[in-house]
C-alpha positions in Angstrom: 11.8 -14.7 19.3 14.7 -13.1 19.8 15.2 -9.4 21.0 18.6 -7.7 20.1 19.9 -4.9 20.2 20.4 -3.3 17.0 24.3 -2.3 17.3 24.5 -5.9 18.5 22.8 -7.2 15.4 25.1 -4.9 12.8 28.0 -6.5 14.6 26.7 -9.9 14.2 24.5 -10.2 10.7 25.6 -13.3 9.8 24.8 -14.8 13.0 21.1 -13.4 13.3 20.4 -14.2 9.5 21.2 -17.9 10.2 19.1 -17.5 13.3 15.7 -16.5 11.3 15.2 -19.9 10.1 14.5 -21.1 13.4 13.1 -18.0 14.6 12.3 -14.1 13.8 14.7 -11.8 15.5 13.7 -8.6 16.7 15.7 -5.4 16.2 15.7 -2.6 19.4 17.0 0.2 18.8 16.9 2.5 21.5 15.0 0.2 23.8 11.9 -0.1 21.3 11.4 -2.9 18.8 12.5 -1.0 15.6 12.0 -4.1 13.2 11.3 -7.8 12.8 13.7 -9.8 10.8 11.7 -12.9 8.8 12.9 -16.1 7.0 12.0 -15.7 3.1 9.6 -18.9 4.1 7.5 -17.1 7.1 7.4 -13.8 4.7 5.9 -15.6 2.2 3.7 -17.4 4.6 2.1 -14.0 6.1 2.2 -12.6 2.5 0.4 -15.8 1.6 -2.4 -15.4 4.3 -2.9 -11.4 3.6 -3.5 -12.5 0.2 -6.3 -14.9 1.4 -8.2 -12.7 3.5 -8.0 -10.1 0.9 -9.9 -12.5 -1.3 -12.3 -13.1 1.3 -13.0 -9.3 2.2 -13.7 -9.1 -1.8 -16.1 -11.8 -2.2 -17.9 -10.8 1.0 -18.3 -7.1 -1.0 -19.4 -8.8 -3.7 -21.9 -11.2 -2.2 -22.5 -8.2 0.8 -22.4 -10.8 3.3 -20.0 -12.8 5.1 -18.7 -15.7 3.6 -20.1 -19.5 5.7 -17.6 -22.3 6.4 -17.9 -24.1 3.2 -17.5 -20.8 0.8 -14.2 -19.8 3.1 -13.5 -23.2 2.6 -14.1 -23.5 -1.6 -11.6 -20.2 -1.8 -8.8 -21.9 0.4 -9.2 -25.3 -2.2 -9.3 -22.8 -5.1 -5.9 -21.2 -3.7 -4.0 -24.1 -2.8 -5.5 -27.5 -4.9 -7.6 -30.3 -3.2 -5.6 -31.6 0.0 -3.3 -34.6 -0.7 
């Protein structure tokens, strides 16, 4: 992951927008991480994981117990379909 200070980020925004296709960029302000710039693809992937986690938690709450391997697999397949 690339780290850059906020003033350099502002100056070279176009370059960093291209770079995020390959890796996230952490933007530091006053020496501390302030933001992380991700590609749209990476962001969508993370949002999908969050949605799956929420679905699993809801299923566990509905059953009153942790999901087993087969149940998690069924949940994933229900969201993404059968593997090819």
